[in-house]
TIVO-2410 file (N, C-alpha, C; in nm, 3 decimals):
# residues 71
REC num residu      c1      c2      c3 atome chaine
REC   1      M   1.899   2.202  -0.484     N      A
REC   1      M   1.833   2.084  -0.430    CA      A
REC   1      M   1.830   1.974  -0.535     C      A
REC   2      S   1.857   1.855  -0.495     N      A
REC   2      S   1.861   1.741  -0.585    CA      A
REC   2      S   1.722   1.708  -0.638     C      A
REC   3      A   1.718   1.664  -0.765     N      A
REC   3      A   1.591   1.624  -0.824    CA      A
REC   3      A   1.542   1.493  -0.764     C      A
REC   4      E   1.636   1.415  -0.713     N      A
REC   4      E   1.602   1.287  -0.651    CA      A
REC   4      E   1.583   1.307  -0.503     C      A
REC   5      K   1.470   1.266  -0.451     N      A
REC   5      K   1.445   1.278  -0.309    CA      A
REC   5      K   1.458   1.140  -0.245     C      A
REC   6      K   1.523   1.137  -0.133     N      A
REC   6      K   1.535   1.012  -0.059    CA      A
REC   6      K   1.408   0.992   0.022     C      A
REC   7      I   1.352   0.875   0.012     N      A
REC   7      I   1.232   0.841   0.087    CA      A
REC   7      I   1.272   0.754   0.204     C      A
REC   8      K   1.234   0.796   0.323     N      A
REC   8      K   1.264   0.719   0.442    CA      A
REC   8      K   1.149   0.623   0.467     C      A
REC   9      L   1.180   0.496   0.466     N      A
REC   9      L   1.079   0.395   0.489    CA      A
REC   9      L   1.057   0.374   0.638     C      A
REC  10      N   0.932   0.356   0.675     N      A
REC  10      N   0.900   0.325   0.814    CA      A
REC  10      N   0.937   0.182   0.850     C      A
REC  11      N   0.940   0.097   0.750     N      A
REC  11      N   0.964  -0.044   0.774    CA      A
REC  11      N   1.059  -0.097   0.667     C      A
REC  12      P   1.187  -0.056   0.671     N      A
REC  12      P   1.280  -0.094   0.564    CA      A
REC  12      P   1.304  -0.245   0.554     C      A
REC  13      K   1.288  -0.318   0.664     N      A
REC  13      K   1.308  -0.463   0.661    CA      A
REC  13      K   1.182  -0.537   0.617     C      A
REC  14      R   1.074  -0.462   0.597     N      A
REC  14      R   0.945  -0.516   0.552    CA      A
REC  14      R   0.895  -0.626   0.645     C      A
REC  15      E   0.907  -0.599   0.773     N      A
REC  15      E   0.857  -0.694   0.873    CA      A
REC  15      E   0.706  -0.682   0.881     C      A
REC  16      P   0.637  -0.794   0.907     N      A
REC  16      P   0.491  -0.787   0.917    CA      A
REC  16      P   0.446  -0.701   1.036     C      A
REC  17      L   0.333  -0.637   1.019     N      A
REC  17      L   0.276  -0.556   1.126    CA      A
REC  17      L   0.223  -0.647   1.235     C      A
REC  18      T   0.262  -0.621   1.357     N      A
REC  18      T   0.217  -0.699   1.472    CA      A
REC  18      T   0.126  -0.613   1.558     C      A
REC  19      P   0.045  -0.677   1.643     N      A
REC  19      P  -0.038  -0.598   1.733    CA      A
REC  19      P   0.045  -0.500   1.819     C      A
REC  20      E   0.161  -0.544   1.863     N      A
REC  20      E   0.246  -0.458   1.945    CA      A
REC  20      E   0.292  -0.335   1.867     C      A
REC  21      K   0.336  -0.358   1.743     N      A
REC  21      K   0.385  -0.248   1.659    CA      A
REC  21      K   0.270  -0.153   1.624     C      A
REC  22      L   0.152  -0.208   1.597     N      A
REC  22      L   0.036  -0.125   1.567    CA      A
REC  22      L   0.004  -0.035   1.685     C      A
REC  23      R   0.004  -0.090   1.805     N      A
REC  23      R  -0.022  -0.009   1.924    CA      A
REC  23      R   0.084   0.099   1.941     C      A
REC  24      E   0.209   0.064   1.914     N      A
REC  24      E   0.319   0.160   1.927    CA      A
REC  24      E   0.304   0.274   1.825     C      A
REC  25      L   0.274   0.241   1.701     N      A
REC  25      L   0.264   0.341   1.595    CA      A
REC  25      L   0.138   0.426   1.605     C      A
REC  26      S   0.028   0.366   1.649     N      A
REC  26      S  -0.100   0.437   1.650    CA      A
REC  26      S  -0.131   0.504   1.784     C      A
REC  27      C  -0.061   0.464   1.888     N      A
REC  27      C  -0.088   0.514   2.024    CA      A
REC  27      C  -0.230   0.480   2.069     C      A
REC  28      L  -0.286   0.375   2.012     N      A
REC  28      L  -0.419   0.330   2.052    CA      A
REC  28      L  -0.406   0.216   2.151     C      A
REC  29      N  -0.498   0.211   2.243     N      A
REC  29      N  -0.501   0.105   2.343    CA      A
REC  29      N  -0.596  -0.004   2.292     C      A
REC  30      L  -0.542  -0.094   2.210     N      A
REC  30      L  -0.623  -0.200   2.150    CA      A
REC  30      L  -0.588  -0.334   2.212     C      A
REC  31      S  -0.688  -0.420   2.223     N      A
REC  31      S  -0.660  -0.557   2.264    CA      A
REC  31      S  -0.590  -0.628   2.148     C      A
REC  32      D  -0.533  -0.744   2.176     N      A
REC  32      D  -0.470  -0.821   2.068    CA      A
REC  32      D  -0.571  -0.854   1.959     C      A
REC  33      E  -0.692  -0.891   1.999     N      A
REC  33      E  -0.795  -0.926   1.901    CA      A
REC  33      E  -0.833  -0.805   1.815     C      A
REC  34      Q  -0.851  -0.690   1.877     N      A
REC  34      Q  -0.883  -0.569   1.801    CA      A
REC  34      Q  -0.769  -0.532   1.707     C      A
REC  35      A  -0.648  -0.542   1.756     N      A
REC  35      A  -0.532  -0.509   1.673    CA      A
REC  35      A  -0.522  -0.603   1.554     C      A
REC  36      K  -0.548  -0.731   1.575     N      A
REC  36      K  -0.544  -0.828   1.465    CA      A
REC  36      K  -0.651  -0.795   1.361     C      A
REC  37      E  -0.768  -0.752   1.406     N      A
REC  37      E  -0.874  -0.714   1.312    CA      A
REC  37      E  -0.833  -0.591   1.231     C      A
REC  38      V  -0.770  -0.494   1.297     N      A
REC  38      V  -0.724  -0.374   1.227    CA      A
REC  38      V  -0.617  -0.411   1.125     C      A
REC  39      I  -0.524  -0.496   1.164     N      A
REC  39      I  -0.418  -0.539   1.072    CA      A
REC  39      I  -0.478  -0.612   0.953     C      A
REC  40      W  -0.575  -0.700   0.977     N      A
REC  40      W  -0.642  -0.772   0.869    CA      A
REC  40      W  -0.709  -0.673   0.774     C      A
REC  41      S  -0.779  -0.574   0.830     N      A
REC  41      S  -0.849  -0.474   0.748    CA      A
REC  41      S  -0.750  -0.391   0.666     C      A
REC  42      L  -0.641  -0.350   0.729     N      A
REC  42      L  -0.540  -0.272   0.657    CA      A
REC  42      L  -0.478  -0.353   0.544     C      A
REC  43      T  -0.454  -0.480   0.569     N      A
REC  43      T  -0.396  -0.567   0.466    CA      A
REC  43      T  -0.491  -0.581   0.348     C      A
REC  44      K  -0.619  -0.602   0.377     N      A
REC  44      K  -0.719  -0.614   0.268    CA      A
REC  44      K  -0.731  -0.483   0.192     C      A
REC  45      Y  -0.731  -0.371   0.262     N      A
REC  45      Y  -0.740  -0.240   0.199    CA      A
REC  45      Y  -0.620  -0.215   0.108     C      A
REC  46      A  -0.502  -0.250   0.156     N      A
REC  46      A  -0.381  -0.233   0.076    CA      A
REC  46      A  -0.388  -0.318  -0.051     C      A
REC  47      K  -0.441  -0.440  -0.039     N      A
REC  47      K  -0.453  -0.528  -0.156    CA      A
REC  47      K  -0.552  -0.470  -0.256     C      A
REC  48      I  -0.662  -0.415  -0.208     N      A
REC  48      I  -0.761  -0.354  -0.298    CA      A
REC  48      I  -0.697  -0.235  -0.372     C      A
REC  49      L  -0.625  -0.151  -0.299     N      A
REC  49      L  -0.558  -0.036  -0.363    CA      A
REC  49      L  -0.455  -0.081  -0.465     C      A
REC  50      Y  -0.378  -0.183  -0.430     N      A
REC  50      Y  -0.277  -0.235  -0.523    CA      A
REC  50      Y  -0.344  -0.289  -0.649     C      A
REC  51      D  -0.446  -0.373  -0.632     N      A
REC  51      D  -0.515  -0.430  -0.748    CA      A
REC  51      D  -0.577  -0.321  -0.835     C      A
REC  52      F  -0.635  -0.219  -0.773     N      A
REC  52      F  -0.694  -0.108  -0.848    CA      A
REC  52      F  -0.587  -0.034  -0.928     C      A
REC  53      T  -0.473  -0.009  -0.864     N      A
REC  53      T  -0.365   0.061  -0.930    CA      A
REC  53      T  -0.313  -0.017  -1.050     C      A
REC  54      V  -0.296  -0.147  -1.034     N      A
REC  54      V  -0.251  -0.233  -1.144    CA      A
REC  54      V  -0.354  -0.230  -1.257     C      A
REC  55      Q  -0.481  -0.238  -1.222     N      A
REC  55      Q  -0.586  -0.236  -1.322    CA      A
REC  55      Q  -0.586  -0.103  -1.399     C      A
REC  56      Q  -0.570   0.008  -1.329     N      A
REC  56      Q  -0.566   0.139  -1.395    CA      A
REC  56      Q  -0.446   0.152  -1.487     C      A
REC  57      E  -0.333   0.099  -1.442     N      A
REC  57      E  -0.212   0.104  -1.525    CA      A
REC  57      E  -0.232   0.021  -1.652     C      A
REC  58      Q  -0.295  -0.095  -1.639     N      A
REC  58      Q  -0.320  -0.180  -1.756    CA      A
REC  58      Q  -0.416  -0.111  -1.853     C      A
REC  59      L  -0.519  -0.045  -1.799     N      A
REC  59      L  -0.613   0.027  -1.885    CA      A
REC  59      L  -0.544   0.142  -1.958     C      A
REC  60      T  -0.457   0.213  -1.888     N      A
REC  60      T  -0.384   0.324  -1.950    CA      A
REC  60      T  -0.295   0.273  -2.062     C      A
REC  61      R  -0.224   0.163  -2.037     N      A
REC  61      R  -0.138   0.105  -2.141    CA      A
REC  61      R  -0.219   0.058  -2.260     C      A
REC  62      A  -0.335  -0.002  -2.234     N      A
REC  62      A  -0.420  -0.049  -2.343    CA      A
REC  62      A  -0.469   0.069  -2.428     C      A
REC  63      K  -0.504   0.180  -2.363     N      A
REC  63      K  -0.549   0.299  -2.437    CA      A
REC  63      K  -0.435   0.356  -2.521     C      A
REC  64      V  -0.315   0.360  -2.465     N      A
REC  64      V  -0.200   0.412  -2.540    CA      A
REC  64      V  -0.173   0.322  -2.660     C      A
REC  65      N  -0.175   0.192  -2.640     N      A
REC  65      N  -0.153   0.098  -2.750    CA      A
REC  65      N  -0.261   0.110  -2.856     C      A
REC  66      Q  -0.384   0.128  -2.813     N      A
REC  66      Q  -0.495   0.143  -2.906    CA      A
REC  66      Q  -0.477   0.271  -2.989     C      A
REC  67      T  -0.433   0.378  -2.925     N      A
REC  67      T  -0.411   0.503  -2.994    CA      A
REC  67      T  -0.296   0.489  -3.096     C      A
REC  68      L  -0.189   0.424  -3.053     N      A
REC  68      L  -0.074   0.405  -3.142    CA      A
REC  68      L  -0.111   0.317  -3.262     C      A
REC  69      N  -0.192   0.214  -3.238     N      A
REC  69      N  -0.231   0.123  -3.345    CA      A
REC  69      N  -0.329   0.189  -3.442     C      A
REC  70      A  -0.403   0.288  -3.395     N      A
REC  70      A  -0.501   0.357  -3.480    CA      A
REC  70      A  -0.434   0.456  -3.575     C      A
REC  71      Q  -0.312   0.495  -3.542     N      A
REC  71      Q  -0.245   0.596  -3.625    CA      A
REC  71      Q  -0.185   0.538  -3.747     C      A
***
């Protein structure tokens, strides 16, 4: 088995999530307004996770640099 795994993207063209696509993917019967609220919430959540990940990576790099500089 190859060490490299191919990841299949659900959205390779990186098209924005639409209420129609959300209903299709989730199998939920949402109104357009409800779907837009869910999309807004998911977008905000993704941004929070991204920002947190970047912050953690920066902290890790700072700790590594601090350790290297202390030696």
